[in-house]
N, C-alpha and C positions, 0 to 999 in steps of 0.2 A: 787597333781601332778600338774605340770606347763604347760599353755597354751601358744600357739604363734598367732601371728595374720599375716594372709598370705600378704604378699605385695604386692600381686599382685591381690587381690580381692577386690570387691569396697565395700563402706561405712558400707552397710547394713548386711556387713560377721560381724563386730564387735557386733553390737548388739546382734546376734546369737552365738557368742561366752559367751557374760555376760549371757544370758538364761542360757548356759549349763552349767557355773560356779555355779549361785546361785541352780541351780537344783542339782548339784554333791558335795556342801559339805558337808550339813548334813549327805548325805547317808557316804560321806567320814568320817564322826567325829563319826557314831554310829558304822561304821566297826572298827574305831580304836578303839574304846569305849569296844568294842566286844572283841577286839585281848587284850587289856589293863588286860580284867579283866582273861581272859584263862593266861592270864602271870603272874598276882597276884596270881592266884591260884596255877599255878606250882611254884613262888617263893614265899613262905610264909614271907617276910620280918616283922620284927616285926614292931609294932605299933608305929608312935611317935608324940609327941606333938608341933604342931606350933601353936604360938602367941595365946596361954593359951588355944586353939582347940586339941582334942585330935587326933591325925589322924594316920592313920593305913599306911602299904605301898599301898596298892590298891589306897587309896583316892590321896595318892602325886602322884603316878605315873598317876592317871585320872587328876589329876587336871595339871600336867607337861605338857600332851597330849594336854588337852584342850588348853592351854597357848598356843604351836606351832601349834595348828589349827587355834587360831585364828590369830595368828602372819602371818603366811602364809595366811591366808584370806585375810587380810590387806595389804599383799605385791602383792597379786595377783591385788587385786583391784586397789592399787597404778598403775600398771603397766599395765591394760587394760585402764585407763583414759590416762594415758599418749600415746600407741599406736592408740586410735580413735581418740586422737587429731591431732597425724600423718598421719594417714588414711586420717582426713577431709582436710588436709594443699593439701597434693596429689592428692585430689579428685579436689580441686581450682584450682592446676596447671593445671591437666588434661582438664576442663572444659575450659582454658584459650585456650591452645594448640588446643582445636575442635573448637573453635570458629574461630580461625585464619585460620585450614585447613578449614573449611567450605567455609571462605572468598577465600582463594586461590581456591578453587575447583570451585567456582564461576564464578571467573575469568578466570580460564581456560576454564570452558563451555562456557562463551560471548565471548570467544577468537575462540573456536571450530565450535561456532555458524555464525560465521560471515562469509558473503559471500566472497567464493573463495577459500574455500576448504571443503573437507568433509573426514569423518575417519571412516575405517569399523575397529571394535574393535573385537578379537576372545577371549575369554576369558577361554574356556573350551571347547574342540572339542565334547563333545555333546550338548553342547548349543548352540543357533542362534547368529550370531554375532551383535552387538550394532554397529547403524550405527545414527554416530553425523553432525553436518554440512550440509553445502548446498553448492552446484556450481551455479554459474551462468545460468541465463536461455538461455544465446547465445549460452551456450556449446549443449544444447538438452540432458541432462542428464534428469532423472526421477525422479521426487520429492518423489515418495513413496520409501520405502524400499525394498520392494521384487522386483518391476520394478529397481531399483538401482542394484541390487545385478543380476541381471541377464544379463552382459557384451557385450553379445551378440547383444542384442539387441538395444545399444545406442554408441558402439564403433565398429570401424571399424572392421573388421572379423580377420585381420592379428593382428591388435591391442588386441583385445580380448583375443584370444587365446594364444598369447604370454603372458598378463597377469593373466589369469588363470593359467598357467604353473610355473610363478614365486610365484604366491600366494599359490599353493600347495607346492613348496621346502621352503619357508618360515615357514610355519605351521609344515611339516614334519621334517625339516633339520637345522630350525632358520637360515636359509640362508637369509641376508637381501639383498635387491636391491633399485636401483633406475632408474625408467626408463620415458620414453615420450611415450603417446597413444595418438590416433586419433580418435575422434568422427567422427559417420555419419555424421556429421555438418560439419566434416574440422576443427574442435576447437582441438588446441593440449593441453594435460594435462601432468602434471609431478604427475609422482606415484612413492612413496616415503613407500617400507616394513622393519619394525623392529619389534624386539622382545624386551618386557619387563617382565622379571621373567616365568611367563606361558603365559603370553597374547601375542598374535601377532597383529599390529598394521600394517594397509595400509590407506595410505592418499592420495588422490586426488587433488590437488593445481590448479587453472588456471595459466597459466602464462600470463605475462605482457611485456610490454617494448622490451629490447634485448634479453630476456632470451624467451620470445613469440615469436621473428624472428626467433631467433637459434632452436628453437625447430621445427618453421617452414620449415627452411631450414632444418633440420637432416631429417623429416619425408619427407620433397620432394626429398631429397637425395636418401633414401632409395626406395620411389617409383619409381627414376629412375631409380635407379641402380635394382631393380627387374625388369621394363619394359626393361630393356637391355638385362638383363640376359632369359626374356621371347622372346626378338626377337631373341636370339641369338639361343636358342633352336629351335627357328622354322626356321629360316636360315642352321640350320647344318641338320633339316629335309629335305630340300629342295635338291631338285637333279640338283644342277646348282651352279656354283662356286661363291660365294662371297668374297668380300676382303673390308678390313680396312685400309685405309696409315693416314701416319701423315703428317704434313705441309712440313714436307721432302720428301716425297713420300716412305717412309720406311711401309714394314706392319708392322700391330700391331694387326690383327687377322684376321683371315680366316675361314672360315665355314668347314664342315667334305668332304664335296663334292670338294673343291678346296685342302685338303689335301690328299683326294684318287687320284684325279688326277694328284698331284704331286708325288705320293708313299710314305707318311708318315701317320702316325698312327693319331697325333691330330696335334691343330692347334698351339699348342707350337712349336711343333717340325719345323714346316713351318717358324714362323716366326723367330725362333732363327735361322736357317740354310738360311734364307733368301732366301727362293727355290720361284721362279716366275716361274705361268703359262705358258706365253708367253715370246717370243725372246725380244731382246734388242731393235730390231727396231720395233717390234710393243709396247712395253712398250713406247718408246720415243713418237711414232704416238700418243698413248692415250693422254701421257701426253702434247702433242702439245696443240691436239684439245681442253683437259681439261682446259688450259691455255685461250687458244683464246676465247672458248665459255662459258667456265663452263662447258658444260658437253661433252662426248666423244659417238655417236653411231655411230655404224659401224659393218661389218662382219670382223672377225679375225681369221684367220686359224694356228692353233697348233698341236704337236703332242702329243697322249695321249694314253698308254699303246699300243705304236706303230702303232698306226692309225692316220692318218690325220683326224681331224674334224674342221670343220667351228663355230664360237659360233659368235650368236649376241651379240656383248659388250656394254654393259653403264656405263661410269666412271662419273661420277660428282661429283663436288668441294662443298666445306661445310665450315662452320666456324672454324673446328680443324683440316680438311686432305680433303678427297676424299674416296667414299665407289664407288664399281664398283658389276656389276654383268655379268656373262657370260652364255647364254642360248644356250646349242647344237642346233645346227639344220639341223647338215648334216644328219640325215632320214629323217627329215621335205622335205629339196631338193628333195632328191633321189623320196620321196612319190612325190613330186608334180610336177615333171620332169615325173615319170610314169604314172600320174593321165593325164599330157598333153601329154603323147603319147597313152592314152587310149581314149582320148575323140577324138583326132584325127582318132584315129583307128574306133570306131565306127561311128564319123560323115561319113567316107568313107562309111563305111558300109550299113550307113542308107540312102544315097547318092542313092544305089543300088538297094535298094528296092523298090517295086510299090507301097508301102504304105506311103501315105502322111505323114510327119511328120514335127514340127514345134515346135521350141525351143526355151523359153523366159526366158529374167534374172528376178531378183527380182523385177525389176523396171517395168514390164511386156513389155519390150521391146525385137521385134524379135533379136536373137542371130544366128541361125541355120534354118535353113531349105533344105531340099532335092528336087533333081530335080521332083518328084511326087507331091510334093507338089504344086511348080509352076505349075506343066501342071492340075493338079486338078482345080487350082482357075484362070488359063489364066492370072495371074498376071505379071508384065514386072519385067528384073530384077534390074532395075535401083530403083523401087520401095521398093522391098523388102530388097536390099542392102543397102538403108536409115534407116533400121533397124526401121522401124515405130511399135507404141506400139499397144495392144491389142484392145485395143477400138478404132484406126485409122483404123487399118485392117476391122474389122466389118464392120463400116462403109462405107468404101470403096467396100466392095462387099456387100454389102446392094447398095448402089449406082448404083451399075455397074447390078444389078436384078439379083448376083447370089446367094443370102440366102432367104429363104421362108419368105414371108412378114408377120410380127407380127402385130397383132393389138395394140399392147402396146411395141413400138420397145423399150423406156427406161429402161423399167422393164425388157424385154426378154435380153438385154444386161446386166444389172447387174447382172441376175440369171446366165449368160455364166460366166462375169468378177469373181463373187464369189468364183471361182475354188480357185482364187490365197491365200483365205486366209483357204480353206479347208485342213484338215488334209488327207481324205482318197481321193483316184483318183474319179473322176465323170465321169459321161457317159450318152451321148446325142444321139438323133437319129434327122438328121436335111431331110426333103424332100426338096430337091430342087428343083427350079423353071422347070428344065430341065428335072425333071423325075428320078434324080438321088436321090439315099439314102444312104447317109454317116453316120456311127457311129463314133461318134467324143467320143474321152477318154483323160481328160484333168488330166495328173499326175504329181502330187506336188512335186517339187525338196526340199533334205532336207533343203537347206540352200536359199530357197527360187526361184523363178522363177515356171514355168510349161514345160510342154512336152505337146504339142497336138500329136494326133495322127487322121488319119482322116482316116478311110478306108470303101472305095466306097464297097458296098454291092450290087450294083444294079443286075450286074450279078448273082451274089449266089443267090440273093432272087429269082431271075427270075427261075433260075436252079433249087431251091429247091421246087419253087412251081411247075415248071414243074414236078420232079418229084416225087414229093406227090399227083400229079393229076394222074400221070400215074399207081403209085402204087395202086393208089385208085381203077383206074376204072378198069385194071387188077385185084385187089383185088374182087370188086364189080363181076366182069365178071367169075370170076375162082368161087366165091362163089353161082352165079346163074346158072352157069351152069349145065345140067343135065348130062351129064358124070362125071366119078370120076377121078379125075387128081391128079397124087402123083410126085412129085420130089424127087429125091435123090440125094445126091453129090456123089464126087467119094472115099468118106471114108464109104459109104453107111448108113449115116445117114440121116434121113426123113428131109426134110428142106422144104417142102413147100406141102400141101394139103389141096383139096376143101371137102365139108361138105357132097357131093355126092361117094367121096372116101372112108369117114369112115361108110359111112352109108350103102354102098355095102358090107362092110366088117365086119361089127360092129367093128369098132376100133374109135369109138368117145373117151372113155377114153383113150386110146392108142396114139391117137396123139393129143391128148390135153400137153403130155410133150414134150419137148425139147432135141432133137437129140437123138429119138428111134433109135434104130440100126433096119435094113433091117431084120436082121435074126430074131431079136424076131417079127416084123410085120408076117413074112414069117410062124413062127410057129402058133399064132394066125390066120391065113386066112387057115393054113392046117386043123387046128383042123375043122375052119368052112364049109370049101367046099371038104374035104376027099380028094381031089386032089393034090398033094405033086409037081407034074410034073412043074406046071407054076412059082411058087413061088421060088422052087428051080432054076429054071431058070433064073428068074429077078435078084436075086441074085445072080448067076454068070457073069450077063450082067453088073450089077451096079456096082460092085467090080471088072470087069476084067480090067486089062491094053491093052488090044487090041487096035491098031491104027483103024483100019477100021471095027469102030462097023457102022452097019445099021440098018434101020426100021425092027421090025418083028412085026408082027399080030397072034392072036390067040382068043381061045375061051376057055371058061370054065366053068363047071355050078357050082352055088354056092344056093347050098339049090333047089329049085323051078326055079331059075330064070340063066337064061342063060347070061352071060357076054362077050363080047366084048373086046378084049384087044390089046392095040399097045404098044410097046419099042419104043420112040424115043431118040435118045443119042443127048445131046447137044452140043454147042460147048466149055464149059468151063470145061468141064471132067463131068458135072452134066447129069442124064438121067431121061426122064420124060415118066412116064408109064399111061395112059388113060383106062381107063372102060367104056362100054356102055352097058345098058341092052338092048338085041336085044328080048327079049321076047315078041310077041303081047300082052298078056294080061296084062304085068307089062308095056309094054307101055301105055296103056288104064288108068290102073289105076295110072301111072306115072303122067300122062298127069291129071286127075283129081286133082291126089294131089298138083302138081305145082299150077294149077290153084289158089286151094284155099290158097298154100303158097302166091302165087303172090297177092289173096286180101288181104292176113296180110301185106305185106309187104307194100301195096300201103295205107292202113289203117296207120300200122306204119311211111309209108313214109309219107303221109298228115299230120300226128301229128306232126313229126319233122320238116319238112318243115314249118308248120305255128307256130311254138318253134323257130326255126331260123330265120324266118322271122321279127317274131313280136319283137326278141334281137335286130336284124339289124336294125329296125327300131328306137328304143328307141335313137341308139348314136346319129345318124344324127338329132333327135327329140331334144335331150337334147341340141345339139349344138347349133337348132337352139332356143330353148326356150333361151339357155345363152345369145346369142348376141341380141336377141329380147332386154330381160331386159338390157343388155348394152344400149341400142341404145335409150330404153326409159330414161336410168338414167342422160341422156344428157352429158356424160361422153366424148365419141367421140366428141360431137357436138350437138347443139342446133339443132331440128327440127321444120319446119314448122308445122300448123295446118296439113294439106292435109297427110303430113309424117308419122304425129304422128298417125294420122286416121288411114294410111295403117299398122304400126307398131302395135298398138291396133289389128288389123284385126289378124296379124299374131300371137298375143300371144295367142290370142281364141281360133285362127283353130288350134295352137299349143297343148293348153291345151285339144283342142275336138279329137286331133290324138293320143294326148297321152295316153287319157279315152280309146278310141279303142284300142289301141295298147295292153292295160292294161287289159281288155275284153277278148280280142282274146288270150291272153297268158293265163288266165285262165282257158279259156275254151281249150285251147291246154292240161292243165296242168289236168284237168277234165279230158279230153277224155284219158289220157294217163293213168290215172288211177295213179298218182301219188301226187294228191290232199290231203292235211295234214290239219286238222283243230283244232286251240288252244282252246279248252272247257274252261271257266270258270265260274263262276258265274258273270253273267251279268244281273244290274239292267236296267229293259228295260224302264224306262220314262226315263230318262238322255240320252237313245240312240236316242230315238226318240224324244227327245228334241233337240238334237245337228242336228240331220238328217232334222227337219223341216226345225231352222235355216239357215241350209245352202241351203235350197230349197226355202224360201221365195224370195230372189230377182227373182228366175225365175216363181213364181207363179206372184209376183206384173208385171212383167213385159206385162202381159197380162190382169193385175185386175183381177187375180182368187183369191176369198179366200180360203186358206185352214184353214179347221177347224178339231181340234185334242182333239177326247175323251179318258182318259185315264182311264180306272174305278182303284178306289182304291185301288184295291185288286190284283193289277198288278202283283205287287212284283219284282221276280227275275226268270231267268233261267239258266240252262247251257249251252252255247254257244260260239260260236268264233263271237265275239265283233264284229272285224272287217267286217265280212262277213254277219252278221245280219244288220249292217250300209248299208252294199252294194246292201242286199237285198230290204229292204225299199227305198233307195234311187233311186234303178234300176223301182220301182214299181210305186213311186210317178212322177218320172222323167217321165215314160209314160203314167202315168195319166194327166199330166201340158201341152205334147203333144198333146193330141186328146179331152183333157175339152176347151169346147168353153170360148171366151172370157166373161169376166165379170162374171163367172159363178163361182160356188163353188164345191171344192174337199173334201171329210170326209174323215179322216182317224182315224178308230175306233183301241183301243185296249183292250182286256179284257179277263178272266180268263176262261181258256176252263176245260173240264173234266180232262185231262192230260197236260196240258201245256196252251200257250198264243196262242189268235186268232188275226191277226192284219186285218181288213176290208179296203180298198181304193176303195173307188167309187167317179166316175165322173161322169157330166153328157155330154160325149160327145155322138159321132154318134153310138157310139157302134160296135161290131165288128160282121160280119154277119155266120150265122149258118157252111156255109161251112170253111168257115177260123177259126174255135177255134182249128180244129185239127193241124195246122202248125202253130199255134201260139206260141207254144215254140220252133219253131226249130232255129236252128242257121242263120243269115243273114235274117231273115223272117223280113221286111220292111213294115207299114200300107203305103197306096194310100193316106190316107187322113190326116195325121198329119203334125204338123206344120215343124218338125226337120224331116230329111232321116237321121237318123243314119244307124249304121251298122247292128243293127236288132240283137243286142246279150243281149240286157238287160234282159228280160223275160226269155230269156233260160236261161242267168249266175243266176238269182233268181231261177228258177226252180231246178238247179244244185246242188245250195248251198243250198235250203232246202231241197234234197233228201238226202243231204250229212248229212243234222242234221236230218233224218229219219223223216222230217215232211212231209207236203203236201200244196200244192198248186191247190187252185179252180180258174176259172175263169167264171162268172153271165154274160152272155151279151147277146144281140142281136141287131140287126140294131134299131136306134134310139131309144133305152131304157136307152143308157148309157152303165158302164161298172162297174162291182164289183171284185174286186181279194180280193181271200180270202187266207191268210197265214196262217198255222197250224203251231206250234212249239211244240214239248214235255218237260215237264217241264227238265226233264233227257234224253239223250236219249240215247240207249241202250247199247251201246258200253262204254258210260262214266260210266252207272251202273255200267257193267260188272269191269272196272277197278278199280272204289270204292270201288267193293266187293272184 
């Protein structure tokens, strides 16, 4: 069978074909010989004699077939040799073409990789694009492939969005494009998109020379157009007419406010119909002003939707033409006039007030004042009408002695003037040298400036003080009266009662309620006295509308007590009912009870008095200490030696007096039973060290040695640290006062059976036996000590030790010195119970 060489296959195919022929020819020959035998058997030809050989028919047929096969094999071999030569010639030709194509491809790659252009090639939609070439570094384009394909990172946002849209159309619809883009660095690039078969190629090229200038002009033009369109959108949203005119004065563009004012839908309609907002005279006035000075600014009125409106018009000339803006100020002028009228009305109203008022503008200059202001400060009208500023006004008032003298005038003045920078109103109280008290309110204005209000509260404070004193006196008098007093209003509700009234009728709980009615009181009192007649009569008298009411008296039994009552009508429609216990036995008992109550009230009054006086003393003492420290700091001025000595004595005396006041306050608190201790775990040795260090100068002043001995196992106790220090301090102070000069005072601290024991011993004159009983009483002072204090040190020490559930003992006698023993429990019982 014939074999054909494939013209499109390489030379190796021919070798393969030869092998196939060599393997196939014997098989074919064997097949043919087998077929021949079968044919020979089927056709039994007679034998033949050829060249002396006797051949039969099968041999002739086989020979003929063999000769044919050999001929076919030779012909095939010759054909294969010829085809192999032809294929070899084709391969040589193809190799030559491949060399040329490779050279051409190298040239193209060299051309693509030169500076100035970069291409992105998409061979297949599913494959990543290839990027070849490079752009100049001045463009700011990334050199890496991923960064370059992220156009939004290095192209201007508008250009990046446009290029991505064009590339999408190129790849999806094979739509070519040519565009100019701008990088973030401002460099223009030309972008060309083309398709080649199934590939899409986008080439970015640098522009230079005239092409770069043209591209830059195109970009600038687009930017100007976009900016102009943006400004037009802004002007369209502006609620004020805006217009543009050419060099001939013809309208070329107006905004929506202009179109609306001229009753048009769009700007194009206004320009097409040449509709004007203002009349011809006004337009001529605008044109003349623009030509003379380059710009026109004035108020012009016109009619819009049937209303006469006034506009502030600004029209300016430019290189191309002119532009104008009109702002409606009709409502603003009306509001300004109304505001002016309101301000004048307010000023007239303020001028009639008795409260002094002064208004200052944003420059702190006086703008308005009423007559009360001038009367309060007694200033001349000429001075006030000169509009002085606030600083000058304060200096003038100070020079005339009308302001309270301040230790630091400049600082006080700056504090007052700081109200101009404040947001919220400020309030001050000035106590003037003439005894007046003025409440000063500085109210800031929203646009700057202040309104000062000076309210003279002298008379009001005096009346309030008198009224409160009167009410207090009356209340105290009623509360301490032996007679029961009840006052009812015209509506029958209880308005005032004293404890005696509630006690007589057992109304303690009922009288504590506000607005209790006489009917409810009558019911309770009837149940108590069993007599309905008095309280029914009281209810009728209290709620009666009779004009001729008079005083009434009577008696009524209340249990074993007989009360004498009196009904007294009051001028304001109220009714007072008084009750007096007239039972002799009750009078004696009441007398004893009142005496006991008087004693308790006296004790409470003494405690309140001491507490009140102590607090009242602290205020002037604080002022004395503060001014003394100020004098010592040389801020007001330098002091000479004698003055400094006096000031030092004042400071030391103030400190001593402050200690006495603190002691009195502590004593009053303890006597009142309201002293509370803060129990914590306290290390004893640090407390002793702090107290002894503080006391060391006092001992050294008289050459006294203080010896402190603390046992190693002292540890800690639960106590009030501050009061523990105060106890040790008072005991050591007492020892320092009575110990002889150049003697020794010892402080021993050791652990006892259930706590800590402190022992303070001095070598002083001792305490007589008859004085030991009074040594812990308040205000008991020794007669031979160095310092005559208030006599509260040991009394307070005993009180604080007792509050710790401890004990204090004094072992002393005349001429043997004194030993004070303090015993503090490890944990006070109250603390232990709380812990449990």
